[in-house]
BAFI-3210 file (N, C-alpha, C; in Angstrom, 3 decimals, decimal comma, padded with zeros to 6 digits):
// residues 264
n [1|2|3|4|5|6|7|8|9|10|11|12|13|14|15|16|17|18|19|20|21|22|23|24|25|26|27|28|29|30|31|32|33|34|35|36|37|38|39|40|41|42|43|44|45|46|47|48|49|50|51|52|53|54|55|56|57|58|59|60|61|62|63|64|65|66|67|68|69|70|71|72|73|74|75|76|77|78|79|80|81|82|83|84|85|86|87|88|89|90|91|92|93|94|95|96|97|98|99|100|101|102|103|104|105|106|107|108|109|110|111|112|113|114|115|116|117|118|119|120|121|122|123|124|125|126|127|128|129|130|131|132|133|134|135|136|137|138|139|140|141|142|143|144|145|146|147|148|149|150|151|152|153|154|155|156|157|158|159|160|161|162|163|164|165|166|167|168|169|170|171|172|173|174|175|176|177|178|179|180|181|182|183|184|185|186|187|188|189|190|191|192|193|194|195|196|197|198|199|200|201|202|203|204|205|206|207|208|209|210|211|212|213|214|215|216|217|218|219|220|221|222|223|224|225|226|227|228|229|230|231|232|233|234|235|236|237|238|239|240|241|242|243|244|245|246|247|248|249|250|251|252|253|254|255|256|257|258|259|260|261|262|263|264]
n.u [237,048|236,525|238,652|237,153|234,733|235,793|236,687|234,206|232,994|234,599|234,159|231,430|231,378|232,819|231,084|228,878|229,906|230,616|228,086|226,824|228,459|228,010|225,387|225,419|227,476|228,737|230,504|232,909|234,118|236,906|238,831|241,809|242,665|243,971|244,361|244,871|243,860|242,056|239,488|237,342|234,650|233,020|230,363|230,416|230,817|232,855|235,449|237,634|240,517|241,295|239,033|237,127|238,044|237,564|234,749|234,090|235,064|233,376|230,990|231,585|231,540|228,951|228,108|226,717|227,583|228,561|231,303|233,903|235,964|238,729|241,045|244,386|245,611|243,379|241,984|243,741|243,625|240,953|240,976|242,715|241,259|238,960|236,997|236,483|237,091|237,707|240,408|241,927|244,205|247,103|250,601|252,722|254,800|257,668|257,373|254,622|253,727|252,697|250,477|248,098|245,628|246,600|245,182|245,234|247,345|247,117|248,270|251,418|253,799|255,946|257,811|258,611|260,842|259,797|260,252|260,093|260,260|262,194|263,973|267,240|268,172|269,973|269,592|270,962|270,887|269,448|270,636|271,290|268,703|268,094|269,284|267,703|265,582|262,730|260,482|257,696|255,100|252,383|250,383|250,417|250,709|252,355|254,771|255,627|255,927|257,915|260,115|260,507|261,268|263,764|265,277|264,637|264,072|263,054|260,526|257,508|254,317|251,075|247,445|246,129|247,119|246,874|247,321|250,091|250,887|249,935|251,503|254,049|253,827|253,623|256,101|256,637|257,432|260,384|260,594|258,467|257,313|255,962|253,875|254,129|251,739|249,702|250,396|250,132|247,385|246,265|247,140|245,600|243,053|243,206|243,547|246,043|249,275|251,398|254,207|256,478|259,168|260,671|263,333|264,549|264,223|262,739|261,786|260,197|256,997|254,755|251,273|248,335|245,035|243,659|242,804|241,557|243,379|241,909|239,886|238,473|240,469|239,129|237,190|238,890|240,283|238,230|237,629|240,069|240,060|237,943|239,068|241,144|239,614|238,608|240,927|241,581|239,383|239,710|238,634|240,014|242,141|240,647|239,538|241,921|242,850|240,842|241,134|243,756|243,545|242,039|243,646|246,142|245,602|245,243|247,622|250,275|252,686|253,075|252,076|251,765|250,782|251,236|251,379|248,573|247,801|247,900|250,853|252,370]
n.v [-050,866|-051,666|-053,385|-054,950|-055,310|-056,709|-059,099|-060,075|-060,466|-062,525|-064,547|-064,978|-065,938|-068,286|-069,734|-069,991|-071,564|-073,833|-074,731|-075,194|-077,160|-079,235|-079,863|-080,593|-082,305|-085,628|-087,380|-089,784|-091,273|-092,661|-094,516|-095,975|-098,918|-098,024|-097,956|-095,863|-093,893|-094,376|-096,767|-099,686|-099,846|-101,973|-101,854|-101,663|-099,177|-096,454|-095,196|-093,080|-090,913|-089,414|-089,924|-088,416|-085,868|-085,925|-086,136|-083,633|-082,036|-082,782|-081,772|-079,031|-078,765|-079,273|-081,858|-085,066|-088,291|-091,765|-093,050|-095,038|-097,907|-099,534|-102,019|-100,865|-101,074|-101,454|-099,044|-097,194|-098,076|-097,579|-094,788|-094,164|-094,570|-093,023|-089,996|-087,370|-088,655|-088,786|-089,408|-091,006|-092,087|-090,771|-090,991|-088,347|-088,386|-088,044|-089,690|-089,968|-087,427|-086,055|-087,493|-087,087|-084,774|-082,820|-082,283|-081,564|-081,665|-084,135|-085,664|-086,698|-089,352|-091,926|-094,438|-097,620|-100,370|-103,353|-106,030|-109,138|-109,060|-110,782|-111,131|-110,892|-109,347|-106,726|-103,642|-101,116|-099,582|-098,941|-100,685|-102,834|-103,769|-104,828|-107,277|-108,973|-111,849|-111,866|-109,142|-107,765|-106,028|-103,887|-104,502|-102,234|-100,121|-097,084|-097,557|-100,012|-099,260|-097,258|-098,695|-100,571|-098,822|-098,232|-100,399|-102,773|-106,205|-108,112|-108,187|-109,040|-109,050|-108,233|-108,038|-106,656|-104,750|-106,134|-108,778|-108,973|-108,408|-110,631|-112,617|-111,822|-112,098|-114,852|-115,507|-115,943|-114,098|-112,156|-109,387|-106,526|-103,629|-100,828|-098,548|-097,291|-096,608|-097,762|-100,463|-100,949|-100,484|-102,519|-104,799|-104,571|-104,871|-107,481|-108,805|-109,627|-109,863|-107,046|-107,717|-106,643|-104,809|-101,759|-101,579|-099,988|-096,838|-096,204|-094,145|-090,879|-089,611|-087,278|-087,110|-087,110|-085,839|-086,444|-086,055|-087,830|-087,826|-087,432|-085,795|-082,556|-079,552|-077,354|-078,406|-079,760|-077,559|-076,274|-078,112|-078,089|-075,456|-075,622|-077,340|-075,693|-073,755|-075,247|-075,506|-072,817|-072,048|-073,356|-075,835|-078,094|-078,316|-078,711|-081,272|-082,733|-082,324|-083,575|-086,266|-086,635|-086,550|-088,851|-090,905|-090,565|-091,354|-094,092|-094,876|-093,828|-091,155|-091,344|-089,665|-086,360|-082,927|-081,086|-078,216|-078,122|-080,764|-084,336|-086,015|-089,053]
n.w [173,957|177,346|179,755|181,517|180,092|177,941|179,108|179,938|177,468|176,275|178,158|177,821|175,201|175,581|177,318|175,663|173,553|175,011|175,955|173,499|172,504|174,325|173,652|170,974|170,247|170,477|172,926|173,759|176,628|178,009|180,261|181,743|183,649|186,449|189,439|192,332|190,669|188,572|188,212|188,181|190,315|192,801|192,115|189,424|188,340|187,173|189,171|191,162|191,623|189,255|187,778|189,136|188,476|185,722|185,727|186,798|184,754|182,621|183,627|183,476|180,725|180,182|179,504|179,390|179,873|179,814|181,724|180,829|181,628|180,363|179,018|178,415|175,831|174,213|174,628|173,437|170,804|170,111|170,314|168,267|165,960|166,001|166,412|168,875|171,326|174,658|176,674|179,527|182,096|180,715|180,205|179,176|176,481|174,294|172,094|171,909|171,532|169,185|168,566|169,816|171,205|173,811|176,861|179,712|182,613|185,137|187,122|188,615|188,469|189,756|188,143|189,152|189,805|191,064|193,353|195,240|198,834|199,873|197,824|196,536|194,494|192,868|191,392|189,530|187,300|184,015|182,269|183,917|184,377|181,913|181,959|183,358|183,454|182,887|182,772|184,229|182,652|181,504|178,722|176,043|177,738|178,802|180,066|179,080|176,364|176,646|177,621|175,559|173,514|174,402|173,948|175,312|175,413|177,016|178,126|179,794|178,929|180,076|180,375|182,474|185,379|187,858|187,220|186,898|189,506|190,905|189,680|190,453|193,236|193,409|192,624|189,969|188,273|188,284|188,532|188,397|186,637|187,941|189,896|193,267|194,708|193,192|193,326|196,096|196,386|194,749|196,113|198,429|197,294|196,294|198,579|199,594|201,153|201,144|200,289|198,993|197,445|196,343|194,090|192,297|190,730|187,793|186,134|186,017|185,376|183,732|183,794|181,832|180,852|177,656|174,149|171,280|168,190|165,868|166,639|166,247|166,138|167,236|168,966|170,760|171,787|173,138|175,159|176,486|177,423|179,226|181,106|182,004|183,262|185,397|186,895|187,442|188,935|191,307|191,669|190,761|192,576|194,880|194,451|194,407|197,027|198,500|197,700|198,476|201,275|201,679|200,583|201,824|204,366|204,068|202,821|204,079|203,697|200,930|199,059|197,617|197,070|194,254|192,348|192,264|191,732|192,337|193,344|192,977]
ca.u [236,338|237,256|239,114|236,047|233,825|236,494|236,617|232,823|232,743|235,217|233,477|230,145|231,661|233,205|229,915|228,045|230,526|230,514|226,725|226,566|229,185|227,320|224,130|225,514|228,552|228,807|231,865|233,132|235,124|237,455|240,046|242,490|242,645|245,176|243,966|243,565|243,484|240,839|239,242|235,939|234,230|232,238|229,070|230,617|230,986|234,216|235,757|239,039|240,942|241,182|237,624|236,445|238,433|236,841|233,351|234,012|235,276|232,142|230,027|231,959|231,168|227,519|228,020|226,350|227,976|229,147|232,759|234,271|237,314|239,087|242,492|245,065|245,796|242,070|241,693|244,566|243,131|239,717|241,347|243,404|240,334|237,713|237,053|235,765|237,391|238,461|241,123|242,656|245,210|248,222|251,849|253,116|256,147|258,020|256,840|253,176|253,419|251,921|249,421|246,902|245,460|246,881|244,209|245,725|248,055|246,299|249,102|252,764|254,039|257,243|257,808|259,624|261,032|259,450|260,469|259,667|261,127|263,315|264,829|268,501|268,544|270,366|269,478|271,504|270,805|268,605|271,393|271,087|267,356|268,072|269,835|266,693|264,955|261,415|260,006|256,256|254,526|251,015|250,350|249,915|251,020|253,494|256,017|256,031|256,395|259,147|261,187|260,767|262,005|265,134|265,956|264,308|263,405|262,790|259,284|256,386|253,179|249,760|246,348|245,779|248,194|246,715|247,916|251,513|251,058|249,765|252,674|255,182|253,595|253,893|257,504|256,711|258,162|261,350|260,425|257,442|257,455|254,663|254,093|253,899|250,363|248,907|250,745|249,506|245,931|245,933|247,323|244,407|241,920|243,400|243,671|247,336|250,249|252,290|255,562|257,282|260,026|261,210|264,794|265,093|263,277|263,001|261,461|259,047|256,243|253,587|250,123|247,396|243,844|243,954|241,753|242,014|243,910|240,875|239,027|238,794|241,204|238,190|236,625|239,972|240,556|237,124|237,806|241,240|239,625|237,138|240,015|241,812|238,676|238,613|242,132|241,486|238,303|240,072|237,980|241,030|242,841|239,684|239,496|243,217|242,923|239,917|241,744|244,965|243,123|241,577|244,738|247,208|245,184|245,469|249,016|251,014|253,978|253,185|251,463|251,886|250,075|252,143|250,697|247,148|247,519|248,584|252,095|252,432]
ca.v [-051,725|-051,774|-054,730|-055,675|-055,725|-057,699|-060,353|-060,535|-060,928|-063,836|-065,508|-065,274|-066,804|-069,601|-070,421|-070,335|-072,700|-074,991|-075,238|-075,717|-078,433|-080,252|-080,227|-081,028|-083,257|-086,797|-087,649|-091,046|-091,049|-093,975|-094,513|-097,252|-099,455|-097,564|-097,510|-095,294|-092,811|-094,794|-098,204|-100,062|-100,199|-103,209|-101,650|-101,574|-097,783|-095,918|-094,355|-092,751|-089,517|-088,786|-090,030|-087,243|-084,727|-086,069|-085,802|-082,178|-081,483|-082,993|-080,788|-077,745|-078,799|-079,576|-083,131|-086,229|-089,511|-092,792|-093,143|-096,445|-098,354|-100,619|-102,262|-099,729|-101,282|-101,241|-097,604|-096,531|-098,467|-096,820|-093,387|-094,049|-094,695|-092,293|-088,621|-087,030|-089,606|-088,237|-090,516|-090,733|-091,020|-091,248|-090,251|-087,570|-088,731|-087,527|-090,628|-089,770|-085,992|-085,599|-088,463|-086,737|-083,428|-082,901|-081,387|-081,010|-082,600|-084,494|-086,229|-087,162|-090,617|-092,584|-095,840|-098,304|-101,812|-104,039|-107,455|-109,587|-108,594|-111,702|-111,209|-110,170|-108,633|-105,326|-102,954|-099,766|-098,885|-099,584|-101,807|-103,958|-104,292|-105,597|-108,604|-109,772|-112,808|-111,362|-107,971|-107,640|-104,733|-103,979|-104,350|-100,939|-099,110|-096,242|-098,140|-100,988|-098,482|-096,553|-099,686|-101,091|-097,785|-098,205|-101,638|-103,922|-107,335|-109,106|-107,772|-109,976|-108,130|-108,764|-107,106|-105,858|-104,687|-107,133|-110,039|-108,924|-108,468|-112,052|-113,376|-111,455|-112,703|-116,291|-115,573|-116,376|-112,993|-111,615|-107,939|-105,838|-102,168|-100,240|-097,477|-097,749|-096,491|-098,754|-101,762|-101,051|-100,582|-103,845|-105,755|-104,484|-105,430|-108,932|-109,331|-110,278|-109,037|-106,256|-108,133|-106,244|-103,654|-101,087|-101,667|-099,042|-095,911|-096,245|-092,882|-090,141|-089,113|-086,421|-087,855|-086,142|-086,082|-086,154|-086,384|-088,497|-086,906|-087,159|-084,742|-081,269|-078,634|-076,467|-079,155|-079,974|-076,277|-076,014|-078,993|-077,562|-074,250|-076,051|-077,851|-074,511|-073,115|-076,074|-075,171|-071,425|-071,929|-074,050|-077,140|-079,136|-078,488|-079,270|-082,713|-083,278|-082,321|-084,606|-087,577|-086,707|-086,906|-090,233|-091,826|-090,437|-092,144|-095,509|-095,091|-092,659|-090,733|-091,788|-088,678|-084,929|-082,110|-080,152|-077,491|-078,458|-082,153|-085,320|-086,642|-090,395]
ca.w [174,914|178,604|180,087|182,137|179,022|177,137|179,852|179,889|176,103|176,070|179,010|177,189|174,052|176,117|177,823|174,514|172,865|175,898|175,931|172,167|172,384|175,107|173,038|169,587|170,012|171,335|173,373|174,446|177,670|178,344|181,058|181,933|185,010|187,158|190,774|192,668|189,763|187,867|188,347|188,287|191,666|192,881|191,463|187,984|187,929|187,227|190,320|191,313|191,670|187,937|187,381|189,688|187,646|184,458|185,992|186,938|183,416|181,866|184,141|182,878|179,309|180,086|178,780|180,190|179,172|180,671|181,782|180,701|181,964|179,457|178,924|177,792|174,394|173,580|174,671|172,428|169,479|169,907|170,087|166,971|164,836|166,215|166,888|170,108|172,396|175,782|177,307|180,768|182,233|179,912|180,356|178,011|176,039|172,970|171,108|171,801|171,519|168,039|168,285|170,587|171,739|175,242|177,493|180,965|183,495|186,293|188,193|188,279|189,151|189,579|187,729|189,950|189,642|192,307|193,507|196,564|199,918|200,102|196,640|196,760|193,266|192,950|190,109|189,651|186,021|183,020|181,713|184,842|184,150|180,659|182,215|184,054|182,523|182,496|183,512|184,044|182,270|180,982|177,264|175,602|178,743|178,446|180,581|178,074|175,210|177,005|177,726|174,213|172,777|174,913|173,599|176,164|174,751|178,063|178,770|179,852|178,885|180,441|180,084|183,647|186,386|188,916|186,769|187,217|190,957|191,276|189,207|191,313|194,545|193,274|192,179|188,580|187,652|189,243|188,655|187,616|186,615|188,298|190,861|194,631|195,168|192,484|193,893|197,418|196,201|194,219|197,211|199,284|196,553|196,174|199,941|199,778|201,854|200,289|200,645|197,844|197,677|195,164|194,059|191,320|190,119|186,358|185,461|186,563|184,229|183,875|183,293|181,276|180,066|176,267|173,197|170,068|167,176|164,873|167,174|165,633|167,027|167,928|170,088|171,724|172,439|174,058|176,316|177,195|178,130|180,366|182,112|182,562|184,179|186,612|187,656|187,908|189,917|192,531|191,728|190,594|193,853|195,829|194,203|194,826|198,489|199,000|197,492|199,301|202,637|201,650|200,275|202,808|205,520|203,761|202,409|204,580|203,130|199,554|198,185|197,875|196,094|193,584|191,279|192,332|191,384|193,163|192,908|193,600]
c.u [237,174|237,666|237,980|235,070|234,460|236,444|235,208|232,489|233,309|234,570|232,143|230,333|231,986|231,994|228,991|228,588|230,393|229,128|226,383|227,242|228,448|226,044|224,315|226,563|228,411|230,263|231,903|234,297|235,608|238,751|240,633|242,432|243,964|244,779|245,139|243,138|242,189|240,710|237,737|235,634|233,387|230,887|229,185|230,810|232,448|234,371|237,247|239,308|240,769|239,752|236,845|236,807|237,666|235,366|233,166|234,182|234,020|231,041|230,305|231,473|229,684|227,284|227,662|226,674|228,566|230,670|233,125|235,703|237,622|240,585|243,161|245,232|244,493|241,721|242,464|244,082|241,842|240,043|241,974|242,419|239,056|237,975|236,270|235,886|238,229|239,070|241,752|243,151|246,473|249,444|252,205|254,575|256,396|257,419|255,352|252,779|252,478|250,761|248,104|246,804|245,634|246,065|244,747|246,353|247,236|247,081|250,516|253,002|255,417|257,019|258,939|259,676|260,796|259,807|259,979|260,711|262,359|264,250|266,077|269,003|268,953|270,325|269,951|271,390|269,824|269,317|271,278|269,720|267,283|268,600|268,842|265,960|263,615|261,018|258,528|255,835|253,102|251,027|249,704|250,214|252,265|254,809|256,547|256,631|257,757|260,329|261,530|261,603|263,449|265,814|265,667|263,585|263,095|261,503|258,226|255,120|251,867|248,708|246,064|246,925|248,096|247,306|249,404|251,758|250,912|250,995|253,903|255,041|253,908|255,319|257,646|257,300|259,156|261,129|259,193|257,735|256,079|254,925|253,570|252,436|249,456|249,147|250,063|247,999|245,541|246,102|246,117|243,211|242,002|243,501|244,936|248,287|251,130|253,736|256,503|258,123|260,459|262,726|265,418|263,966|263,634|262,841|260,379|258,323|255,114|252,427|248,978|246,025|244,198|242,774|242,357|242,396|242,864|239,877|239,438|239,551|240,273|237,578|237,686|240,290|239,471|237,257|238,999|240,874|238,798|238,028|240,740|240,899|238,558|239,780|242,025|240,437|238,635|239,473|238,993|241,765|241,912|239,592|240,790|243,320|242,011|240,532|243,042|244,603|242,713|242,745|245,857|246,881|245,481|246,938|249,857|252,327|254,169|252,737|251,851|251,052|251,047|251,427|249,244|246,816|248,329|249,864|252,215|253,887]
c.v [-051,865|-053,207|-055,560|-056,182|-056,815|-059,065|-060,942|-061,113|-062,330|-064,916|-065,920|-066,206|-068,209|-070,400|-070,842|-071,568|-073,965|-075,599|-075,851|-077,065|-079,544|-080,736|-080,908|-082,109|-084,457|-087,024|-088,999|-090,855|-092,408|-093,814|-095,904|-097,653|-099,115|-097,062|-096,874|-094,131|-093,131|-096,309|-098,440|-100,482|-101,469|-103,087|-101,494|-100,175|-097,351|-095,003|-094,048|-091,264|-088,825|-088,877|-088,837|-085,968|-084,751|-085,696|-084,290|-081,495|-081,635|-082,045|-079,408|-077,650|-079,060|-080,838|-084,237|-087,483|-090,502|-092,726|-094,615|-096,682|-099,574|-100,868|-101,193|-099,892|-101,044|-099,753|-096,869|-096,855|-097,711|-095,369|-093,189|-093,932|-093,866|-090,859|-088,488|-088,106|-088,883|-089,399|-090,057|-092,064|-091,560|-090,348|-089,544|-087,876|-088,135|-088,395|-090,389|-088,330|-085,576|-086,536|-088,131|-085,223|-083,538|-081,841|-080,755|-082,076|-082,854|-085,164|-086,468|-088,458|-091,165|-094,023|-096,537|-099,792|-102,470|-105,516|-107,860|-109,193|-109,477|-111,839|-110,351|-109,439|-107,195|-104,735|-101,515|-098,954|-099,599|-100,790|-103,039|-104,607|-105,165|-107,021|-109,523|-110,658|-112,305|-110,194|-107,790|-106,208|-104,977|-103,668|-103,016|-099,799|-098,328|-096,820|-099,212|-100,270|-097,858|-097,519|-100,285|-100,095|-097,643|-099,569|-102,828|-104,994|-108,460|-108,780|-108,866|-109,139|-108,843|-107,688|-106,159|-105,860|-105,779|-108,484|-110,086|-109,027|-109,909|-112,869|-113,081|-112,107|-114,201|-116,568|-116,186|-115,279|-112,466|-110,132|-107,510|-104,344|-101,567|-099,039|-097,902|-097,713|-097,505|-100,153|-101,971|-101,228|-101,983|-104,917|-105,758|-105,133|-106,950|-109,619|-110,173|-109,315|-108,299|-106,541|-107,881|-105,031|-103,065|-101,166|-100,714|-098,150|-095,763|-094,871|-092,174|-089,496|-088,180|-087,088|-086,896|-086,739|-085,709|-086,522|-086,990|-087,473|-086,539|-086,100|-083,399|-080,387|-077,722|-077,157|-079,369|-078,691|-075,937|-076,850|-078,521|-076,327|-074,594|-076,596|-076,690|-073,807|-073,905|-075,698|-073,769|-071,257|-072,574|-075,446|-078,277|-079,393|-079,085|-080,789|-083,372|-083,359|-083,387|-085,992|-087,733|-087,149|-088,376|-091,210|-091,766|-091,208|-093,624|-095,818|-093,887|-092,431|-091,158|-090,713|-087,257|-084,214|-081,077|-079,531|-077,956|-079,906|-083,089|-085,803|-087,951|-090,819]
c.w [176,187|178,852|180,689|181,088|178,155|177,805|179,789|178,518|175,886|176,931|178,403|175,999|174,523|176,589|176,688|173,803|173,713|175,876|174,580|171,982|173,108|174,442|171,686|169,339|170,954|171,690|174,066|175,398|178,168|179,134|181,170|183,403|185,691|188,545|191,519|191,760|189,032|187,944|188,356|189,722|191,625|192,192|189,944|187,452|188,051|188,435|190,325|191,282|190,316|187,414|187,906|188,926|186,327|184,648|186,113|185,583|182,556|182,326|183,548|181,439|179,090|179,253|179,773|179,380|180,159|180,612|181,809|181,202|181,103|179,509|178,065|176,279|173,641|173,541|173,574|171,018|169,142|169,570|168,713|165,825|164,955|166,664|168,181|171,190|173,442|176,543|178,621|181,336|181,560|180,096|179,051|177,683|174,662|171,876|170,860|171,475|170,391|167,690|168,975|170,748|173,259|175,970|178,771|181,842|184,756|187,415|187,680|189,052|188,810|189,128|188,467|189,620|190,998|192,226|194,892|197,614|200,087|198,902|196,851|195,517|193,572|191,544|190,297|188,365|185,104|182,404|182,599|184,611|182,904|180,847|182,923|183,048|181,996|183,386|183,200|183,741|181,773|179,490|176,869|176,552|178,341|178,954|179,636|176,867|175,468|177,044|176,362|173,407|173,250|174,800|174,480|175,351|175,738|178,827|178,690|179,995|179,197|180,175|181,239|184,663|187,445|188,515|187,107|188,718|191,441|190,886|190,057|192,686|194,535|192,796|190,786|187,698|188,674|189,530|187,870|187,679|186,861|189,194|192,228|195,033|194,482|193,026|195,247|197,309|195,728|195,297|198,146|198,597|196,460|197,531|200,110|200,486|200,846|200,702|199,467|198,203|196,338|195,214|193,034|190,805|188,651|185,725|186,266|185,398|184,645|183,154|182,969|180,940|178,631|175,391|171,942|169,000|166,137|165,358|166,579|166,620|167,821|169,144|171,168|172,484|173,452|175,324|177,152|178,004|179,356|181,483|182,793|183,568|185,481|187,509|188,258|189,003|191,255|192,642|191,612|191,905|194,913|195,683|194,691|196,344|199,092|198,861|198,274|200,726|202,707|201,494|201,305|204,075|205,294|203,505|202,825|203,822|201,670|198,561|198,589|196,822|195,558|192,402|191,132|191,983|192,277|192,510|193,682|193,765]
res [x|x|x|x|x|x|x|x|x|x|x|x|x|x|x|x|x|x|x|x|x|x|x|x|x|x|x|x|x|x|x|x|x|x|x|x|x|x|x|x|x|x|x|x|x|x|x|x|x|x|x|x|x|x|x|x|x|x|x|x|x|x|x|x|x|x|x|x|x|x|x|x|x|x|x|x|x|x|x|x|x|x|x|x|x|x|x|x|x|x|x|x|x|x|x|x|x|x|x|x|x|x|x|x|x|x|x|x|x|x|x|x|x|x|x|x|x|x|x|x|x|x|x|x|x|x|x|x|x|x|x|x|x|x|x|x|x|x|x|x|x|x|x|x|x|x|x|x|x|x|x|x|x|x|x|x|x|x|x|x|x|x|x|x|x|x|x|x|x|x|x|x|x|x|x|x|x|x|x|x|x|x|x|x|x|x|x|x|x|x|x|x|x|x|x|x|x|x|x|x|x|x|x|x|x|x|x|x|x|x|x|x|x|x|x|x|x|x|x|x|x|x|x|x|x|x|x|x|x|x|x|x|x|x|x|x|x|x|x|x|x|x|x|x|x|x|x|x|x|x|x|x|x|x|x|x|x|x|x|x|x|x|x|x]
***
């Protein structure tokens, strides 16, 4: 069989499986509140950079389903107990490696320690962070997990990132762990001044679409192939460039595109 016929054969199989999957399988799609990657708009619909990637992926799979946004701890609990759950966007860590099917990387982001502009705190290491009275994190979030696994027992966990931003603004927390673009977005949404500063970069993580472990390997492989096709077709980069233009206008010098995805 010639190479051209071989390529045609595999493409035909892929399209057949994709169409069959879209017709015979139900998929639940759930993301976390991490603006501007994913969030609920005023109309109650999921929006964001990664949401657009997910929508394109569902089109590839010929699947029509609602995209939900829920607290991170709830999303992880749903994924733990169910099959055919597509989740976004979660950092890939050694602790999580064998608990999910990893579909594709959609962004990279820096985790930073933020405090108020007038705070004179100096943080030069993780050990310094352990001396702080309370550090704001989101319950179930990878940053909470990562810090707990490194011996932190001074974490103050909330359900939504905006809760920590309010507490920091009111100086009820000395430090929160978050990322710059999310902090800036929440400040705009809450209509408060972004009078915060980063005093330490805690970590940089790769963030993925993933599927629940109970999902069959065949289904996960099909979804992974569809994501690969998004990347090969240029659609992934097109989405990244569109959101880069939108976000770079609002938050200059905060974003870049690396390997077809946004880096925050």
